[in-house]
ZARO-268529 format. One record per residue (C-alpha): y, x, z; residue in one letter; residue number from 1. Coordinates in steps of 0.2 Angstrom, whole numbers, plus 2048, in hexadecimal, padded with zeros to 3 digits. Each point is the difference from the previous one (the first is absolute). Example, Ala and Ser with C-alpha at 12.3 -4.5 7.8 and 13.67 -1.06 7.14 Angstrom:
- 7EA|83E|827|a|1
- 811|806|7FD|s|2
//
This chain:
- 0FD|EE8|41E|m|1
- 812|805|7FC|p|2
- 806|800|7EF|t|3
- 80D|80C|7F9|t|4
- 80D|7F8|7F5|t|5
- 808|80B|7F3|l|6
- 813|800|7FE|t|7
- 807|800|7EF|p|8
- 805|812|801|k|9
- 7EE|805|805|l|10
- 7F9|7F5|7F2|k|11
- 80B|809|7F3|k|12
- 7FB|811|807|l|13
- 7EE|7FC|800|k|14
- 801|7FA|7EE|n|15
- 809|810|7FB|l|16
- 7F3|80A|809|r|17
- 7F2|7F7|7F6|t|18
- 80A|802|7EF|i|19
- 803|813|803|l|20
- 7EE|803|805|w|21
- 7FA|7F7|7F0|i|22
- 80D|80B|7F6|v|23
- 7FB|810|808|f|24
- 7ED|7FC|7FD|t|25
- 803|7FC|7EE|a|26
- 80A|80F|7FC|i|27
- 7F4|80C|80A|t|28
- 7F1|7F9|7F7|v|29
- 809|802|7EF|t|30
- 805|812|805|i|31
- 7EF|804|805|l|32
- 7F7|7F9|7F1|l|33
- 80C|809|7F4|i|34
- 7FE|810|80A|g|35
- 7ED|7FE|7FF|s|36
- 801|7FF|7ED|l|37
- 80A|810|801|s|38
- 7F2|80A|807|v|39
- 7F5|800|7F0|p|40
- 810|803|7F6|a|41
- 804|810|80B|a|42
- 7EE|806|7FD|l|43
- 801|7FE|7EE|l|44
- 811|809|7FF|i|45
- 7F7|80F|808|n|46
- 7F2|7FE|7F4|k|47
- 7F3|7FD|80D|t|48
- 7F4|7F2|7FE|s|49
- 7F7|800|811|s|50
- 805|7FF|812|f|51
- 7F6|810|804|s|52
- 80F|809|7FA|s|53
- 80B|7FA|80E|l|54
- 7FE|810|809|t|55
- 80A|808|7F2|n|56
- 811|804|807|g|57
- 80A|7F8|7F3|e|58
- 7F7|7F0|7FF|t|59
- 7FF|7FE|813|g|60
- 812|803|802|m|61
- 804|7F4|7F3|l|62
- 7F6|7F2|808|l|63
- 807|805|811|l|64
- 811|7FE|7FA|s|65
- 7FC|7F0|7F7|l|66
- 7F9|7F9|811|a|67
- 810|806|809|a|68
- 80B|7F8|7F3|v|69
- 7F7|7EF|802|l|70
- 801|802|813|l|71
- 813|803|7FF|v|72
- 802|7F1|7F5|k|73
- 7F7|7F4|80C|v|74
- 80A|807|80F|a|75
- 810|7FD|7F7|v|76
- 7FC|7EF|7FB|i|77
- 7FB|7FC|812|g|78
- 810|808|806|i|79
- 80A|7F5|7F4|i|80
- 7F7|7F0|806|c|81
- 804|805|812|l|82
- 812|802|7FC|v|83
- 801|7F0|7F7|i|84
- 7F8|7F7|810|y|85
- 80C|809|80C|a|86
- 80F|7FB|7F5|i|87
- 7FB|7EE|800|f|88
- 7FC|800|812|k|89
- 811|807|804|y|90
- 809|7F3|7F5|r|91
- 7F7|7F2|808|l|92
- 804|806|812|e|93
- 812|803|7FB|k|94
- 802|7EE|7F9|e|95
- 7F9|7F9|811|d|96
- 80D|80A|809|d|97
- 80E|7FA|7F5|l|98
- 7FC|7EE|804|f|99
- 7FF|802|813|l|100
//
């Protein structure tokens, strides 16, 4: 059974991926938890006390825009994590080329 050995560069990239996944997950969960607390606040602002009024145009649009903002925040965090990974990967490859 062949075993794969990881080079130091691949180990660093694997560790970086793990760290970025943990950071992304933690920030996403935090954003979603805070966003879920905003739903009752949005309903209270519109002076509605039940979810049956979600068919109301104003409340529905408010909740839809809140969900869109949360989705955009999560997407931006994901893009930032991908950019950080790409920068580190590029720098590691550049260092290898310099020493050859």
